[in-house]
N, CA, C and O atoms as a MOPAC input file, in Angstrom:
PM7 MOZYME 1SCF
protein

 N     21.11100 1    -6.21100 1    -6.10500 1
 C     20.61800 1    -4.87000 1    -5.95100 1
 C     19.13200 1    -4.89800 1    -5.61400 1
 O     18.37100 1    -5.65800 1    -6.21200 1
 N     18.73000 1    -4.09200 1    -4.67900 1
 C     17.33700 1    -3.94500 1    -4.27300 1
 C     16.95400 1    -2.48100 1    -4.42700 1
 O     17.70800 1    -1.57800 1    -4.06400 1
 N     15.75200 1    -2.27000 1    -4.98200 1
 C     15.27600 1    -0.89700 1    -5.12600 1
 C     13.76000 1    -0.88300 1    -4.95700 1
 O     13.05100 1    -1.67300 1    -5.58000 1
 N     13.26900 1     0.02300 1    -4.10600 1
 C     11.83400 1     0.20300 1    -3.91800 1
 C     11.48400 1     1.65100 1    -4.20600 1
 O     12.04800 1     2.57000 1    -3.61200 1
 N     10.53600 1     1.84600 1    -5.13400 1
 C     10.06800 1     3.17500 1    -5.51600 1
 C      8.61900 1     3.30300 1    -5.05800 1
 O      7.81400 1     2.39600 1    -5.27500 1
 N      8.29000 1     4.41000 1    -4.43400 1
 C      6.94400 1     4.65600 1    -3.92500 1
 C      5.94100 1     4.72700 1    -5.07800 1
 O      6.14100 1     5.48500 1    -6.02700 1
 N      4.85900 1     3.93700 1    -5.00000 1
 C      3.84200 1     4.00700 1    -6.05400 1
 C      2.97000 1     5.26100 1    -5.96300 1
 O      2.20200 1     5.54900 1    -6.88100 1
 N      3.08300 1     5.99800 1    -4.87700 1
 C      2.25500 1     7.18600 1    -4.68900 1
 C      2.91700 1     8.45200 1    -5.21400 1
 O      2.24000 1     9.33300 1    -5.74400 1
 N      4.25400 1     8.55100 1    -5.06900 1
 C      4.92100 1     9.79600 1    -5.46400 1
 C      6.17200 1     9.57800 1    -6.31600 1
 O      6.81200 1    10.54600 1    -6.72600 1
 N      6.52700 1     8.32700 1    -6.58600 1
 C      7.67700 1     7.95100 1    -7.41800 1
 C      9.03200 1     8.26700 1    -6.79700 1
 O     10.04100 1     8.30600 1    -7.50100 1
 N      9.06600 1     8.49300 1    -5.48900 1
 C     10.33400 1     8.71300 1    -4.78600 1
 C     10.98400 1     7.36800 1    -4.48000 1
 O     10.29200 1     6.41600 1    -4.11800 1
 N     12.29400 1     7.27900 1    -4.62000 1
 C     13.01000 1     6.06300 1    -4.25000 1
 C     13.08500 1     5.97700 1    -2.73000 1
 O     13.55800 1     6.90100 1    -2.06700 1
 N     12.61600 1     4.86300 1    -2.19000 1
 C     12.61000 1     4.64500 1    -0.73900 1
 C     13.84100 1     3.86600 1    -0.31500 1
 O     14.49200 1     4.21700 1     0.66900 1
 N     14.16300 1     2.82200 1    -1.04400 1
 C     15.32600 1     2.00200 1    -0.72600 1
 C     16.09200 1     1.74200 1    -2.01300 1
 O     15.50200 1     1.37800 1    -3.03100 1
 N     17.39700 1     1.92900 1    -1.96800 1
 C     18.24300 1     1.69200 1    -3.12800 1
 C     19.50000 1     0.99700 1    -2.64100 1
 O     20.33500 1     1.61100 1    -1.97600 1
 N     19.64200 1    -0.29100 1    -2.97100 1
 C     20.80800 1    -1.04800 1    -2.54500 1
 C     20.67800 1    -1.64900 1    -1.15700 1
 O     21.65700 1    -2.16200 1    -0.61500 1
 N     19.50400 1    -1.59700 1    -0.57900 1
 C     19.26400 1    -2.18500 1     0.74600 1
 C     17.82600 1    -2.67800 1     0.83000 1
 O     16.97200 1    -2.26200 1     0.04600 1
 N     17.56600 1    -3.55700 1     1.77400 1
 C     16.22100 1    -4.09200 1     2.00300 1
 C     15.31800 1    -3.00100 1     2.57800 1
 O     15.70100 1    -2.34000 1     3.54400 1
 N     14.12500 1    -2.79800 1     2.00500 1
 C     13.17800 1    -1.85600 1     2.61400 1
 C     12.77800 1    -2.35100 1     4.00100 1
 O     12.75700 1    -3.55500 1     4.25600 1
 N     12.46600 1    -1.42900 1     4.87900 1
 C     12.07500 1    -1.79400 1     6.24100 1
 C     10.59900 1    -1.52500 1     6.45300 1
 O     10.09600 1    -0.45800 1     6.10400 1
 N      9.90400 1    -2.50500 1     7.02900 1
 C      8.50200 1    -2.31600 1     7.38600 1
 C      8.41600 1    -1.16700 1     8.37800 1
 O      9.17800 1    -1.11400 1     9.34400 1
 N      7.50000 1    -0.26100 1     8.14300 1
 C      7.32600 1     0.89800 1     9.01200 1
 C      8.12700 1     2.11000 1     8.59400 1
 O      7.94400 1     3.20100 1     9.13400 1
 N      9.00900 1     1.92400 1     7.63900 1
 C      9.80700 1     3.02900 1     7.11000 1
 C      8.89000 1     4.00000 1     6.37400 1
 O      7.93200 1     3.58100 1     5.72500 1
 N      9.18000 1     5.28500 1     6.47400 1
 C      8.37500 1     6.29700 1     5.79300 1
 C      9.02400 1     6.69800 1     4.47900 1
 O     10.24400 1     6.83500 1     4.39400 1
 N      8.20900 1     6.88300 1     3.46600 1
 C      8.68700 1     7.39600 1     2.18700 1
 C      9.18300 1     8.82000 1     2.40400 1
 O      8.46700 1     9.63600 1     2.98400 1
 N     10.40300 1     9.13700 1     1.94700 1
 C     10.91200 1    10.49800 1     2.12700 1
 C     10.18000 1    11.53500 1     1.27500 1
 O     10.30700 1    12.73600 1     1.51600 1
 N      9.41600 1    11.08100 1     0.28400 1
 C      8.71000 1    12.01500 1    -0.58400 1
 C      7.31500 1    12.37700 1    -0.11200 1
 O      6.90900 1    13.53600 1    -0.20000 1
 N      6.56100 1    11.37300 1     0.39900 1
 C      5.15600 1    11.62800 1     0.75500 1
 C      4.77400 1    11.12200 1     2.14000 1
 O      3.61900 1    11.25000 1     2.54600 1
 N      5.71700 1    10.55800 1     2.86200 1
 C      5.51800 1    10.04800 1     4.22600 1
 C      4.64700 1     8.80500 1     4.30100 1
 O      4.23600 1     8.42100 1     5.39600 1
 N      4.34800 1     8.15500 1     3.16700 1
 C      3.60500 1     6.89500 1     3.20900 1
 C      4.44300 1     5.85600 1     3.95000 1
 O      5.67100 1     5.85700 1     3.86700 1
 N      3.76900 1     4.98000 1     4.66800 1
 C      4.44900 1     3.95000 1     5.45100 1
 C      4.56500 1     2.66900 1     4.63200 1
 O      3.60700 1     2.24400 1     3.98800 1
 N      5.74900 1     2.05900 1     4.66200 1
 C      6.02800 1     0.81400 1     3.96100 1
 C      5.51400 1    -0.35700 1     4.80300 1
 O      5.88900 1    -0.51300 1     5.96500 1
 N      4.65200 1    -1.17400 1     4.19700 1
 C      4.11000 1    -2.36700 1     4.84600 1
 C      4.22300 1    -3.53600 1     3.87600 1
 O      4.41100 1    -3.33600 1     2.67600 1
 N      4.11100 1    -4.73900 1     4.38800 1
 C      4.09000 1    -5.92700 1     3.53400 1
 C      5.43900 1    -6.59600 1     3.46000 1
 O      6.08000 1    -6.85200 1     4.48000 1
 N      5.87000 1    -6.88200 1     2.22900 1
 C      7.13400 1    -7.57100 1     2.01700 1
 C      6.95400 1    -9.03000 1     1.65700 1
 O      7.87300 1    -9.82800 1     1.84200 1
 N      5.78700 1    -9.39600 1     1.14500 1
 C      5.52100 1   -10.78600 1     0.77700 1
 C      6.12600 1   -11.16400 1    -0.55600 1
 O      6.51900 1   -10.30600 1    -1.34600 1
 N      6.19600 1   -12.47500 1    -0.79400 1
 C      6.78100 1   -12.98300 1    -2.03300 1
 C      5.81900 1   -12.95400 1    -3.21000 1
 O      6.21700 1   -13.24000 1    -4.33900 1
 N      4.55900 1   -12.61400 1    -2.96500 1
 C      3.56700 1   -12.45100 1    -4.01900 1
 C      2.57900 1   -11.39100 1    -3.53700 1
 O      2.58800 1   -11.03200 1    -2.36000 1
 N      1.72300 1   -10.88600 1    -4.43400 1
 C      0.82500 1    -9.80100 1    -4.01300 1
 C     -0.06000 1   -10.15000 1    -2.81300 1
 O     -0.22800 1    -9.32900 1    -1.91200 1
 N     -0.61900 1   -11.34600 1    -2.79600 1
 C     -1.52100 1   -11.72400 1    -1.69900 1
 C     -0.78200 1   -11.79000 1    -0.36800 1
 O     -1.28300 1   -11.28800 1     0.63800 1
 N      0.39300 1   -12.39700 1    -0.34500 1
 C      1.13800 1   -12.46500 1     0.92900 1
 C      1.65200 1   -11.08500 1     1.32800 1
 O      1.78300 1   -10.80100 1     2.51800 1
 N      1.94300 1   -10.22700 1     0.35700 1
 C      2.33800 1    -8.85700 1     0.67400 1
 C      1.20300 1    -8.08100 1     1.31000 1
 O      1.41200 1    -7.35400 1     2.28100 1
 N     -0.01200 1    -8.23100 1     0.76300 1
 C     -1.17900 1    -7.55400 1     1.33600 1
 C     -1.51800 1    -8.15200 1     2.70300 1
 O     -1.84400 1    -7.41300 1     3.63200 1
 N     -1.44600 1    -9.46800 1     2.83600 1
 C     -1.72700 1   -10.10500 1     4.12700 1
 C     -0.77600 1    -9.59000 1     5.20100 1
 O     -1.20200 1    -9.29200 1     6.31800 1
 N      0.49100 1    -9.48400 1     4.87400 1
 C      1.47000 1    -8.96400 1     5.83800 1
 C      1.16700 1    -7.50400 1     6.16400 1
 O      1.25300 1    -7.09500 1     7.32100 1
 N      0.81300 1    -6.71800 1     5.14400 1
 C      0.49900 1    -5.30400 1     5.35800 1
 C     -0.71300 1    -5.14100 1     6.28200 1
 O     -0.70900 1    -4.29400 1     7.17400 1
 N     -1.74100 1    -5.95100 1     6.06300 1
 C     -2.93200 1    -5.87300 1     6.91200 1
 C     -2.58700 1    -6.21100 1     8.35300 1
 O     -3.05700 1    -5.55000 1     9.27900 1
 N     -1.77200 1    -7.23500 1     8.54500 1
 C     -1.33600 1    -7.61400 1     9.89100 1
 C     -0.52600 1    -6.48600 1    10.52900 1
 O     -0.76500 1    -6.12400 1    11.68100 1
 N      0.41500 1    -5.94100 1     9.79400 1
 C      1.27100 1    -4.87000 1    10.31500 1
 C      0.49500 1    -3.59600 1    10.59900 1
 O      0.89200 1    -2.80700 1    11.45600 1
 N     -0.60800 1    -3.38600 1     9.88900 1
 C     -1.42700 1    -2.19000 1    10.06100 1
 C     -2.56400 1    -2.40300 1    11.07100 1
 O     -3.34200 1    -1.48600 1    11.33300 1
 N     -2.65700 1    -3.61300 1    11.63400 1
 C     -3.69900 1    -3.91200 1    12.61300 1
 C     -5.05700 1    -4.16400 1    11.99000 1
 O     -6.08200 1    -4.00300 1    12.65300 1
 N     -5.07900 1    -4.55900 1    10.71900 1
 C     -6.32800 1    -4.78600 1     9.99700 1
 C     -6.52400 1    -6.26300 1     9.66900 1
 O     -6.93500 1    -6.59500 1     8.55700 1
 N     -6.23800 1    -7.15100 1    10.61500 1
 C     -6.26400 1    -8.58900 1    10.34500 1
 C     -7.64800 1    -9.11100 1    10.00200 1
 O     -7.76500 1   -10.18800 1     9.41700 1
 N     -8.70500 1    -8.37500 1    10.35000 1
 C    -10.06900 1    -8.84000 1    10.06700 1
 C    -10.50700 1    -8.55800 1     8.63200 1
 O    -11.53400 1    -9.07900 1     8.19600 1
 N     -9.76500 1    -7.76100 1     7.89900 1
 C    -10.15500 1    -7.41900 1     6.53000 1
 C     -9.83700 1    -8.56800 1     5.57500 1
 O     -8.82900 1    -9.25300 1     5.75000 1
 N    -10.68400 1    -8.78600 1     4.56700 1
 C    -10.45000 1    -9.86600 1     3.59700 1
 C     -9.27700 1    -9.54000 1     2.66100 1
 O     -9.32200 1    -8.57200 1     1.90200 1
 N     -8.25300 1   -10.35100 1     2.73300 1
 C     -7.00700 1   -10.10500 1     1.99300 1
 C     -7.25800 1    -9.98400 1     0.49500 1
 O     -6.77900 1    -9.04200 1    -0.13600 1
 N     -7.99900 1   -10.92100 1    -0.08000 1
 C     -8.23100 1   -10.90800 1    -1.52600 1
 C     -8.93900 1    -9.63400 1    -1.97400 1
 O     -8.59000 1    -9.05700 1    -3.00400 1
 N     -9.93200 1    -9.19400 1    -1.20500 1
 C    -10.68400 1    -7.98500 1    -1.58100 1
 C     -9.81700 1    -6.73400 1    -1.48400 1
 O     -9.89700 1    -5.85000 1    -2.33700 1
 N     -8.99100 1    -6.66400 1    -0.44600 1
 C     -8.10000 1    -5.50500 1    -0.30500 1
 C     -7.07500 1    -5.50100 1    -1.44200 1
 O     -6.78100 1    -4.44600 1    -2.00500 1
 N     -6.53500 1    -6.66500 1    -1.78200 1
 C     -5.56300 1    -6.75000 1    -2.87400 1
 C     -6.19700 1    -6.28600 1    -4.18900 1
 O     -5.59800 1    -5.49900 1    -4.92200 1
 N     -7.40700 1    -6.77100 1    -4.48900 1
 C     -8.08900 1    -6.34600 1    -5.71700 1
 C     -8.32200 1    -4.83500 1    -5.71900 1
 O     -8.13400 1    -4.16300 1    -6.73300 1
 N     -8.73700 1    -4.31700 1    -4.56100 1
 C     -8.99900 1    -2.87500 1    -4.46800 1
 C     -7.72500 1    -2.06000 1    -4.67800 1
 O     -7.75900 1    -1.01200 1    -5.32300 1
 N     -6.60600 1    -2.53400 1    -4.13900 1
 C     -5.33400 1    -1.82200 1    -4.33100 1
 C     -4.93800 1    -1.79800 1    -5.80100 1
 O     -4.51100 1    -0.76400 1    -6.31500 1
 N     -5.07900 1    -2.93400 1    -6.47900 1
 C     -4.72100 1    -2.97800 1    -7.89900 1
 C     -5.67400 1    -2.15000 1    -8.75300 1
 O     -5.29600 1    -1.70100 1    -9.83600 1
 N     -6.89400 1    -1.94100 1    -8.28700 1
 C     -7.88300 1    -1.19000 1    -9.05500 1
 C     -7.80100 1     0.32300 1    -8.84100 1
 O     -8.41900 1     1.08400 1    -9.58600 1
 N     -7.04900 1     0.76600 1    -7.83600 1
 C     -6.97200 1     2.20100 1    -7.56200 1
 C     -6.37100 1     2.96300 1    -8.73000 1
 O     -5.35600 1     2.56200 1    -9.30100 1
 N     -7.01100 1     4.05700 1    -9.06900 1
 C     -6.51000 1     4.93500 1   -10.12500 1
 C     -7.15500 1     6.30000 1    -9.96100 1
 O     -8.23900 1     6.42300 1    -9.39100 1
 N     -6.48800 1     7.31000 1   -10.45900 1
 C     -7.09000 1     8.64500 1   -10.45600 1
 C     -8.36400 1     8.55700 1   -11.27400 1
 O     -8.37500 1     7.81800 1   -12.25900 1
 N     -9.40500 1     9.23700 1   -10.94700 1
 C     -9.49500 1    10.34600 1   -10.00700 1
 C     -9.87700 1     9.93500 1    -8.58600 1
 O    -10.12300 1    10.80500 1    -7.75100 1
 N     -9.93300 1     8.64200 1    -8.28700 1
 C    -10.25700 1     8.20000 1    -6.93300 1
 C     -9.25500 1     8.81200 1    -5.96400 1
 O     -8.05700 1     8.55800 1    -6.09400 1
 N     -9.70600 1     9.61600 1    -4.98800 1
 C     -8.76600 1    10.27500 1    -4.07400 1
 C     -7.96500 1     9.29500 1    -3.22600 1
 O     -6.91300 1     9.65700 1    -2.69800 1
 N     -8.44500 1     8.05400 1    -3.08500 1
 C     -7.68400 1     7.06100 1    -2.30800 1
 C     -6.41500 1     6.63100 1    -3.03300 1
 O     -5.51300 1     6.06900 1    -2.41200 1
 N     -6.32800 1     6.88700 1    -4.34600 1
 C     -5.14500 1     6.51300 1    -5.11000 1
 C     -3.91300 1     7.29800 1    -4.66200 1
 O     -2.78700 1     6.87300 1    -4.92200 1
 N     -4.10600 1     8.42900 1    -3.99900 1
 C     -2.95700 1     9.17000 1    -3.47000 1
 C     -2.63700 1     8.77100 1    -2.02800 1
 O     -1.68900 1     9.28100 1    -1.43200 1
 N     -3.44400 1     7.84500 1    -1.46700 1
 C     -3.27100 1     7.43500 1    -0.07300 1
 C     -2.78500 1     6.00200 1     0.10500 1
 O     -2.29800 1     5.64900 1     1.17900 1
 N     -2.90900 1     5.17100 1    -0.92800 1
 C     -2.49100 1     3.76800 1    -0.81300 1
 C     -2.08700 1     3.24800 1    -2.17900 1
 O     -2.62400 1     3.66800 1    -3.20300 1
 N     -1.13800 1     2.33100 1    -2.18100 1
 C     -0.70900 1     1.72100 1    -3.42700 1
 C      0.03100 1     0.42900 1    -3.16300 1
 O      0.53800 1     0.20600 1    -2.06300 1
 N      0.09200 1    -0.41700 1    -4.16700 1
 C      0.82400 1    -1.67400 1    -4.08200 1
 C      1.87600 1    -1.68800 1    -5.18100 1
 O      1.63700 1    -1.21300 1    -6.29100 1
 N      3.02800 1    -2.23100 1    -4.86600 1
 C      4.11800 1    -2.28600 1    -5.83700 1
 C      5.07600 1    -3.40200 1    -5.45900 1
 O      5.08400 1    -3.87200 1    -4.32100 1
 N      5.87200 1    -3.81600 1    -6.41300 1
 C      6.95500 1    -4.75200 1    -6.10900 1
 C      8.26600 1    -3.98700 1    -6.15000 1
 O      8.39100 1    -2.97000 1    -6.83100 1
 N      9.23600 1    -4.49500 1    -5.40800 1
 C     10.56000 1    -3.89000 1    -5.49100 1
 C     11.30500 1    -4.49500 1    -6.67600 1
 O     10.81200 1    -5.41900 1    -7.32400 1
 N     12.47000 1    -3.97900 1    -6.94900 1
 C     13.34100 1    -4.51600 1    -7.99100 1
 C     14.52000 1    -5.16800 1    -7.28000 1
 O     15.17100 1    -4.54300 1    -6.44300 1
 N     14.78700 1    -6.41400 1    -7.61100 1
 C     15.92700 1    -7.10900 1    -7.02800 1
 C     16.33600 1    -8.26000 1    -7.92600 1
 O     15.57900 1    -8.66800 1    -8.80700 1
 N     17.51000 1    -8.77200 1    -7.71000 1
 C     18.01600 1    -9.88200 1    -8.51200 1
 C     17.28300 1   -11.17000 1    -8.13800 1
 O     17.14700 1   -11.48800 1    -6.95700 1
 N     16.81500 1   -11.90000 1    -9.13200 1
 C     16.25800 1   -13.22400 1    -8.91200 1
 C     14.78000 1   -13.27000 1    -8.57600 1
 O     14.05600 1   -14.07500 1    -9.16100 1
 N     14.31400 1   -12.46000 1    -7.68200 1
 C     12.91100 1   -12.44800 1    -7.28300 1
 C     12.60900 1   -11.06500 1    -6.75100 1
 O     13.50500 1   -10.22600 1    -6.66300 1
 N     11.37700 1   -10.81600 1    -6.39800 1
 C     11.03000 1    -9.53000 1    -5.81300 1
 C      9.97800 1    -9.71900 1    -4.75400 1
 O      9.33300 1   -10.76500 1    -4.67800 1
 N      9.80700 1    -8.71000 1    -3.94400 1
 C      8.80000 1    -8.72400 1    -2.88500 1
 C      7.75400 1    -7.66200 1    -3.18600 1
 O      8.00500 1    -6.68800 1    -3.89600 1
 N      6.56500 1    -7.88600 1    -2.61600 1
 C      5.43900 1    -6.97700 1    -2.80700 1
 C      5.20900 1    -6.14900 1    -1.56200 1
 O      5.21200 1    -6.65900 1    -0.44200 1
 N      5.01000 1    -4.86400 1    -1.78000 1
 C      4.87500 1    -3.89500 1    -0.69500 1
 C      3.59600 1    -3.08000 1    -0.86900 1
 O      3.15700 1    -2.81400 1    -1.98800 1
 N      3.01700 1    -2.69400 1     0.24800 1
 C      1.86000 1    -1.80300 1     0.26500 1
 C      2.30600 1    -0.53300 1     0.96400 1
 O      2.89300 1    -0.59300 1     2.04500 1
 N      2.03700 1     0.59900 1     0.36900 1
 C      2.35900 1     1.88300 1     0.99300 1
 C      1.06900 1     2.60700 1     1.30400 1
 O      0.18100 1     2.71100 1     0.45800 1
 N      0.97100 1     3.11000 1     2.53300 1
 C     -0.25700 1     3.78200 1     2.95400 1
 C      0.06000 1     5.07800 1     3.67700 1
 O      1.06300 1     5.20500 1     4.38000 1
 N     -0.82100 1     6.01800 1     3.47900 1
 C     -0.77100 1     7.28500 1     4.22000 1
 C     -2.00800 1     7.28500 1     5.11700 1
 O     -3.08500 1     7.70300 1     4.69200 1
 N     -1.85600 1     6.81800 1     6.34900 1
 C     -2.97300 1     6.69200 1     7.27800 1
 C     -3.28900 1     7.99800 1     7.99500 1
 O     -4.04300 1     7.99900 1     8.96800 1
 N     -2.73000 1     9.10100 1     7.53200 1
 C     -3.00500 1    10.38100 1     8.17700 1
 C     -4.45100 1    10.82400 1     7.97300 1
 O     -4.91300 1    11.75100 1     8.63900 1
 N     -5.16600 1    10.17400 1     7.06200 1
 C     -6.56500 1    10.51500 1     6.82700 1
 C     -7.48100 1     9.35700 1     7.22100 1
 O     -8.52000 1     9.16000 1     6.59100 1
 N     -7.12200 1     8.59100 1     8.24600 1
 C     -7.91900 1     7.45000 1     8.68600 1
 C     -7.34500 1     6.15300 1     8.16200 1
 O     -6.27900 1     6.14100 1     7.54700 1
 N     -8.04400 1     5.06800 1     8.40200 1
 C     -7.58100 1     3.75000 1     7.98400 1
 C     -7.85700 1     3.56000 1     6.49600 1
 O     -8.96000 1     3.18600 1     6.09800 1
 N     -6.85800 1     3.81800 1     5.69800 1
 C     -6.99100 1     3.78600 1     4.24400 1
 C     -7.32200 1     2.38700 1     3.74900 1
 O     -8.18400 1     2.23500 1     2.88400 1
 N     -6.65700 1     1.35600 1     4.27700 1
 C     -6.89200 1     0.00300 1     3.77900 1
 C     -8.33400 1    -0.42500 1     4.01400 1
 O     -8.93700 1    -1.06200 1     3.15000 1
 N     -8.88600 1    -0.09000 1     5.15200 1
 C    -10.28800 1    -0.41500 1     5.41900 1
 C    -11.20800 1     0.36000 1     4.47400 1
 O    -12.20900 1    -0.17900 1     4.00200 1
 N    -10.87700 1     1.60300 1     4.20000 1
 C    -11.73000 1     2.42800 1     3.33900 1
 C    -11.78900 1     1.90000 1     1.91100 1
 O    -12.72600 1     2.22600 1     1.18100 1
 N    -10.81700 1     1.09600 1     1.49100 1
 C    -10.81200 1     0.55800 1     0.13200 1
 C    -12.01000 1    -0.35500 1    -0.12400 1
 O    -12.41500 1    -0.54600 1    -1.27100 1
 N    -12.56900 1    -0.91200 1     0.93400 1
 C    -13.68800 1    -1.84100 1     0.78100 1
 C    -15.03400 1    -1.14400 1     0.76500 1
 O    -16.06300 1    -1.79100 1     0.57300 1
 N    -15.04300 1     0.16300 1     0.96300 1
 C    -16.27400 1     0.93700 1     1.01300 1
 C    -16.39900 1     1.75900 1    -0.25800 1
 O    -15.72400 1     2.77900 1    -0.39400 1
 N    -17.26200 1     1.33300 1    -1.20800 1
 C    -17.37700 1     2.08200 1    -2.45700 1
 C    -17.83300 1     3.51600 1    -2.25100 1
 O    -17.56900 1     4.37200 1    -3.09600 1
 N    -18.50500 1     3.79300 1    -1.15700 1
 C    -18.94200 1     5.16400 1    -0.87900 1
 C    -17.75700 1     6.08400 1    -0.63400 1
 O    -17.87500 1     7.30400 1    -0.75000 1
 N    -16.61000 1     5.49500 1    -0.29500 1
 C    -15.42000 1     6.28500 1    -0.01300 1
 C    -14.63800 1     6.64800 1    -1.27000 1
 O    -13.59800 1     7.30000 1    -1.17000 1
 N    -15.09700 1     6.25300 1    -2.42900 1
 C    -14.31800 1     6.51000 1    -3.63900 1
 C    -14.41800 1     7.93800 1    -4.11600 1
 O    -13.81000 1     8.29700 1    -5.12500 1
 N    -15.17200 1     8.76100 1    -3.41300 1
 C    -15.21200 1    10.18600 1    -3.71800 1
 C    -14.95900 1    10.95800 1    -2.44200 1
 O    -14.80500 1    10.36600 1    -1.37300 1
 N    -14.91700 1    12.25400 1    -2.54500 1
 C    -14.68500 1    13.07000 1    -1.36700 1
 C    -15.96800 1    13.29900 1    -0.57200 1
 O    -15.95000 1    14.02400 1     0.42300 1
 N    -17.09000 1    12.69100 1    -0.99600 1
 C    -18.35300 1    12.85700 1    -0.29000 1
 C    -18.28200 1    12.22500 1     1.09300 1
 O    -17.48700 1    11.31700 1     1.33300 1
 N    -19.10800 1    12.70800 1     1.98500 1
 C    -19.21300 1    12.14000 1     3.31500 1
 C    -19.86200 1    10.77000 1     3.20800 1
 O    -20.74900 1    10.55400 1     2.38200 1
 N    -19.41200 1     9.84600 1     4.05100 1
 C    -19.99100 1     8.50100 1     4.06100 1
 C    -21.47400 1     8.54400 1     4.34300 1
 O    -21.93900 1     9.34200 1     5.15700 1
 N    -22.21500 1     7.68500 1     3.66900 1
 C    -23.63400 1     7.59500 1     3.97600 1
 C    -23.85500 1     6.38500 1     4.86000 1
 O    -23.14800 1     5.38300 1     4.75400 1
 N    -24.83200 1     6.49000 1     5.72300 1
 C    -24.99100 1     5.58600 1     6.75900 1
 C    -25.58500 1     4.33400 1     6.66700 1
 O    -25.66800 1     3.61600 1     7.66400 1

């Protein structure tokens, strides 16, 4: 059995089937990226799939795990593992409708709704 639940809205994305990269969450429209066997490989795959290959994988992974309310980015990106027999995969879900969320995780100025300073 395989099950993936969105870390942003708690909607079940995949139940009894493999999640698909690029699939949208039916609850919040976040895009499923990643699919690695550990958090770092999941984030690395997500960055590649999102066209962000120049971003430092370790820093993005740390930033994803550190996201929490009231940071507004916590509603735009999240990392989670699926549930499956024997092992699990790591997935990153992003809502890029407000710009490149994964890149913004590395900018501490973006942790509020304030305009970026130059």
